[in-house]
N, C-alpha and C positions, 0 to 999 in steps of 0.2 A: 654620901655611900651610896654606890649606883648597883638598883638591881637587877640580878642582871638575866628575870625570867622573862622581862617587863617587854623583851619584844621576842618573845620564846610564845609564839601560834597556842592556840590550845592543843592539848591534847599530845603536842611535842612537850619532849623534857631536852634541856640543851643537852646532853649528851647524847639523843638521836640525830639531832644538828652537823652536818657535813659543811666544814668549808668548800664552796662551789668555787669554781675559776671559767672566763668567759675564755672564749679562744683567742681573743688576745693576748689572757692574761697569762696564760699557759704557754704563747709565743715567749714572751717575754722573758718568763718563770726559765726556759731550755736554752732560752737565747737561739731561737731559731724563726722563719715566716711562721705567718698565720693559714695560708699556702700549706708550709710540712704538717703543721699541727692537724689537718685536716686529713692530709695523706695519713698519719697514724692514724685517725683514729675508723678511714677508711678502711685502712690494710688492719687492723682486727687490735691495734698495739695500745691505746690511750680509750680504757675508758669512758664512756660518758653518760647522761642523763637527758630524755628532750624534754623538754617545756617550754612553755607557752613562750621565754625570753629567747629557745631559741637552746643549745647544745650548752649545756653543766658539765663539767669535768669533776671531779674529788679532788685537793688538793692530796691526799692522800698516792692517789693515782697518778698525779703525775709526778710527786716524788721519789714512786717508786720508778719510774721511766728513766726520771735522772741518776737516780741512782745506778740502772740498771746501762745506761746509754756511757756512766762515768765509768763502769768496770770494764767496756768495752774500749775503751777508748787509751788507757790505760794497762792493760793487756798487750796489745800490739799487733803484731799480725801472725797468723796464725801458722 
């Protein structure tokens, strides 16, 4: 049995950690180009956190954007 807290930084609980994705991972998940992810980020449609490794996106934000895009796709022209 593995202790999941073994990889948790001191002072953080597992509940505080949120899965994050890179721009490439977001692009793959949404089936769009990394450039389109950048455009959505600049437009303020996809929140991110700036880190020393670059921008990281919360999985929950990516899922919300995917649902929004899916809703618009199925809604058809207005």
